[in-house]
C-alpha positions as CSV (number, residue, x, y, z in Angstrom):
1,X,17.9,30.7,10.9
2,X,20.4,28.6,12.3
3,X,17.3,27.6,15.2
4,X,15.2,26.6,12.2
5,X,18.2,24.7,10.3
6,X,17.8,21.4,12.2
7,X,13.9,21.1,11.9
8,X,14.2,21.9,8.0
9,X,16.7,19.4,7.5
10,X,14.9,17.0,9.4
11,X,11.5,17.6,7.1
12,X,13.9,17.3,4.1
13,X,15.6,14.0,5.2
14,X,12.1,12.8,5.9
15,X,10.6,14.1,2.4
16,X,13.5,12.4,1.0
17,X,13.4,9.2,2.3
18,X,9.8,9.1,2.5
19,X,10.0,9.4,-1.8
20,X,12.7,6.4,-1.8
21,X,10.2,4.3,0.1
22,X,7.4,5.4,-2.3
23,X,9.7,4.3,-5.3
24,X,10.4,1.1,-3.3
25,X,7.0,0.1,-3.1
26,X,6.2,1.1,-6.8
27,X,9.3,-1.4,-7.5
28,X,8.1,-4.4,-6.0
29,X,4.7,-4.0,-7.5
30,X,6.9,-4.0,-10.8
31,X,8.2,-7.4,-9.7
32,X,4.7,-8.9,-8.8
33,X,2.8,-8.1,-11.9
34,X,0.2,-10.4,-10.7
35,X,-0.9,-8.1,-7.7
36,X,-1.3,-5.4,-10.1
37,X,-3.0,-6.3,-12.4
38,X,-5.4,-7.9,-10.0
39,X,-5.8,-4.5,-8.5
40,X,-6.4,-2.7,-11.9
41,X,-9.0,-5.3,-12.9
42,X,-10.9,-5.3,-9.8
43,X,-12.5,-1.8,-10.7
44,X,-13.8,-3.0,-14.5
45,X,-15.5,-6.3,-12.7
46,X,-17.2,-4.1,-10.1
47,X,-18.6,-1.7,-12.7
48,X,-20.4,-5.2,-14.9
49,X,-20.9,-7.1,-11.8
50,X,-23.1,-4.4,-10.2
51,X,-24.1,-2.2,-13.5
52,X,-25.3,-4.8,-15.3
53,X,-26.1,-7.9,-13.2
54,X,-27.2,-6.6,-10.1
55,X,-28.4,-3.3,-11.7
56,X,-31.1,-4.3,-13.5
57,X,-33.4,-5.3,-10.2
58,X,-32.8,-2.0,-8.8
59,X,-34.6,1.2,-9.0
60,X,-32.9,4.4,-8.5
61,X,-35.2,7.1,-6.6
62,X,-35.6,9.8,-9.0
63,X,-35.8,7.6,-12.0
64,X,-32.4,8.2,-13.4
65,X,-30.0,5.7,-14.8
66,X,-28.9,3.2,-12.4
67,X,-25.0,2.8,-13.6
68,X,-25.0,6.5,-13.5
69,X,-26.4,6.2,-9.8
70,X,-23.8,3.7,-9.2
71,X,-20.3,5.0,-10.3
72,X,-20.1,7.3,-7.3
73,X,-20.6,5.0,-5.3
74,X,-17.5,2.7,-6.8
75,X,-15.4,5.5,-6.9
76,X,-16.0,5.3,-2.9
77,X,-15.6,1.7,-2.9
78,X,-12.0,2.3,-4.8
79,X,-11.4,4.8,-2.4
80,X,-11.6,2.7,0.8
81,X,-9.9,-0.2,-0.6
82,X,-6.6,2.0,0.3
83,X,-7.5,1.5,4.2
84,X,-7.7,-2.8,3.2
85,X,-4.5,-2.4,1.0
86,X,-2.1,-0.7,3.0
87,X,-3.3,-2.4,6.0
88,X,-1.9,-5.7,4.4
89,X,1.1,-4.5,2.9
90,X,2.1,-2.9,6.1
91,X,1.3,-5.8,8.1
92,X,3.4,-8.2,5.8
93,X,6.6,-6.1,5.7
94,X,6.4,-5.8,9.8
95,X,5.8,-9.9,10.0
96,X,8.6,-10.4,8.0
97,X,11.2,-7.9,9.4
98,X,11.3,-5.4,6.4
99,X,10.3,-2.8,9.2
100,X,13.1,-3.8,11.5
101,X,15.9,-3.6,8.7
102,X,14.4,-0.2,7.6
103,X,15.1,0.9,11.6
104,X,18.9,-0.6,11.3
105,X,19.2,2.2,8.1
106,X,20.2,5.6,8.4
107,X,16.8,6.8,7.8
108,X,13.9,8.9,9.1
109,X,11.5,6.8,11.2
110,X,8.5,8.8,10.0
111,X,9.6,8.1,6.3
112,X,8.4,4.4,6.7
113,X,4.8,5.1,7.0
114,X,4.7,8.1,4.6
115,X,6.2,5.9,1.8
116,X,3.6,3.6,2.1
117,X,0.9,5.8,1.9
118,X,2.3,7.9,-0.8
119,X,2.7,4.8,-3.0
120,X,-1.1,4.0,-2.4
121,X,-2.0,7.3,-3.6
122,X,-0.5,6.6,-6.8
123,X,-1.8,3.4,-7.7
124,X,-5.3,4.5,-6.3
125,X,-4.9,7.1,-9.1
126,X,-4.3,4.3,-11.7
127,X,-7.5,2.3,-10.3
128,X,-9.4,5.3,-9.9
129,X,-8.4,6.2,-13.8
130,X,-9.2,2.5,-15.0
131,X,-12.7,2.6,-12.9
132,X,-13.7,6.4,-14.7
133,X,-12.7,4.3,-18.3
134,X,-14.9,1.6,-17.7
135,X,-17.9,4.1,-16.2
136,X,-17.7,5.9,-19.6
137,X,-17.3,2.5,-21.4
138,X,-21.1,1.8,-20.1
139,X,-22.6,5.6,-20.1
140,X,-22.0,7.2,-17.2
141,X,-20.6,10.7,-17.7
142,X,-20.5,14.1,-15.1
143,X,-22.9,16.5,-16.1
144,X,-22.2,19.7,-14.3
145,X,-18.5,20.6,-16.0
146,X,-15.1,19.8,-15.3
147,X,-14.3,22.0,-12.0
148,X,-16.9,20.1,-10.2
149,X,-15.9,16.6,-11.7
150,X,-12.0,18.1,-10.6
151,X,-13.5,18.6,-7.4
152,X,-15.4,15.4,-7.0
153,X,-12.0,13.3,-7.6
154,X,-10.0,15.7,-5.3
155,X,-12.4,14.5,-2.5
156,X,-11.8,11.1,-3.2
157,X,-7.9,11.6,-3.1
158,X,-8.4,13.0,0.0
159,X,-10.1,10.5,1.7
160,X,-8.2,7.8,0.3
161,X,-5.2,9.1,1.5
162,X,-6.6,9.9,5.2
163,X,-7.8,6.0,5.0
164,X,-4.3,4.8,3.9
165,X,-3.2,6.2,7.2
166,X,-6.0,4.0,9.3
167,X,-4.5,1.1,7.1
168,X,-0.9,1.9,8.3
169,X,-1.8,2.1,11.9
170,X,-4.1,-1.3,11.5
171,X,-1.5,-3.0,9.9
172,X,1.2,-2.2,12.4
173,X,-1.1,-3.2,15.0
174,X,-2.1,-6.6,14.3
175,X,0.1,-9.8,14.9
176,X,0.9,-10.5,11.7
177,X,0.2,-10.6,7.6
178,X,-2.3,-13.6,8.5
179,X,-4.5,-11.3,10.7
180,X,-4.6,-8.8,8.4
181,X,-5.4,-10.9,5.5
182,X,-8.3,-12.3,7.3
183,X,-9.7,-8.9,8.1
184,X,-10.1,-8.1,4.8
185,X,-13.4,-9.6,4.0
186,X,-14.8,-6.9,6.6
187,X,-14.3,-4.3,4.1
188,X,-17.1,-5.5,1.7
189,X,-19.8,-4.8,4.6
190,X,-18.7,-1.4,5.5
191,X,-18.9,-0.3,1.9
192,X,-22.1,-2.5,1.4
193,X,-23.4,-0.6,4.6
194,X,-23.9,2.6,2.6
195,X,-25.7,4.6,-0.3
196,X,-23.5,3.7,-2.8
197,X,-25.4,0.8,-4.0
198,X,-29.0,1.2,-2.7
199,X,-30.6,4.5,-1.1
200,X,-30.6,4.1,2.5
201,X,-34.4,5.2,2.9
202,X,-36.0,1.5,2.8
203,X,-33.4,0.3,5.4
204,X,-34.6,0.0,9.1
205,X,-34.0,3.0,11.5
206,X,-30.8,1.7,13.4
207,X,-29.2,0.4,10.0
208,X,-30.1,3.6,7.9
209,X,-28.2,5.9,11.0
210,X,-25.3,3.8,10.4
211,X,-25.5,4.0,6.3
212,X,-26.0,7.7,6.3
213,X,-23.2,8.3,8.7
214,X,-20.5,6.0,7.0
215,X,-17.6,8.1,5.3
216,X,-18.4,5.9,1.8
217,X,-22.1,7.3,1.8
218,X,-20.9,11.0,2.4
219,X,-18.0,10.6,-0.5
220,X,-20.7,9.1,-2.3
221,X,-23.6,12.0,-1.9
222,X,-21.0,14.7,-2.4
223,X,-19.5,13.1,-5.9
224,X,-23.3,12.2,-7.4
225,X,-23.9,15.9,-6.6
226,X,-21.0,17.3,-8.2
227,X,-21.0,15.2,-11.1
228,X,-25.0,15.8,-11.4
229,X,-25.6,12.3,-11.2
230,X,-29.1,10.4,-10.2
231,X,-29.4,10.2,-6.3
232,X,-28.3,13.2,-4.9
233,X,-29.5,13.8,-1.8
234,X,-32.2,16.0,-1.2
235,X,-35.2,16.7,1.5
236,X,-34.8,15.5,5.1
237,X,-31.5,13.5,4.9
238,X,-29.1,12.9,7.7
239,X,-26.3,15.8,8.3
240,X,-23.4,14.0,6.4
241,X,-25.7,13.9,3.4
242,X,-27.1,17.1,3.3
243,X,-23.8,18.8,3.7
244,X,-21.7,16.0,2.3
245,X,-18.5,18.0,0.7
246,X,-18.0,19.3,4.3
247,X,-18.8,15.8,5.6
248,X,-15.9,14.4,3.4
249,X,-13.7,16.9,4.3
250,X,-14.3,16.6,8.2
251,X,-14.1,12.8,8.4
252,X,-10.6,13.2,6.0
253,X,-9.2,15.7,8.5
254,X,-10.2,13.9,11.6
255,X,-9.0,10.5,10.5
256,X,-5.5,12.2,9.4
257,X,-5.4,14.0,13.1
258,X,-5.9,10.7,14.8
259,X,-4.2,8.3,12.7
260,X,-1.1,9.9,11.6
261,X,0.4,10.3,15.2
262,X,-1.0,7.4,16.1
263,X,0.8,5.4,13.0
264,X,3.9,7.0,13.6
265,X,4.2,6.0,17.3
266,X,3.0,2.5,16.4
267,X,5.7,2.7,14.1
268,X,8.2,3.6,16.6
269,X,7.2,1.1,19.3
270,X,6.7,-1.9,16.9
271,X,10.6,-2.0,17.2
272,X,11.1,-2.1,21.4
C-alpha cells in the first residue's frame, strides 16, 4: 500500500486543484457576464438564423422538416465551439502571465489544463440546454425515446471534452491571445464543411470526402440517427457516416490520446 500512496496522493492533489481552477473559471464568467450572455445567446440566434432564414431555401433529402434536420447539426456546432473558446481563454491566461502565477503556487501542474477543460464542459452543458430549449420551441424533438436521446447528448459531451483539449494545446502554443482571436473565424468554415446544414451528396468529390470525414459530420449523423430526425445516413455513404456512433467515439479517443499529453507537455514547456 505504501508504494501506491504517492501516486494516489498526486492524483488527489491534481483533482482537488483542478476543481479549484474550474471554480476560478466559472467565477471569472460571473465577473464578466457579457461573455457568458453572448455565449448563451449564440445558440438561440443560430436556430433562428439557419432554421428560418436559410431553411426556406434548403430541401431535406427525404422530405422531412428542415428544422428537425438542422438541430443535430447545430448541436454539433456548439460542441465544436469548445475548441475555440478554450483556445482563446488559455492563450489569454498564458500571455497575461496567469499561467506563470499558477506555476509559482504549490499546486499540481496538470491541474491547470484540467481546470480549463472542466470549466468548459460545464458551460457547454448550459449552452446545450439552451439550444435544446430553442429547438423544442421551433418544433424539433427526438422521436426514438429517452435512452437514444441521452446517448446522443452523451456523444456531444464526450466529443466536446476531447475538442477542448485541442483548444488547450493550441492556446498554449500560439504566441498570444491576439493570434488566438484571429484564428476564431477559421472555426466557421470547419463546421460549415460538414453535413450539419446541407447534405454532402451535392458537393464535388474532393470536398465531399473532407466533409464526410469531418468529426462534425460524424456527430451530426450519429445525433440524427439517435434522435430519429431526417437526414440519418443510409445507402452507400462514407464509413464515418455509416458507423457514426463508432466514428465519434474513435475521434474522441484519438483526440484525447494525442492532445492530453501534448497539452500537458506544452504547459510544462511554456514556463521554461
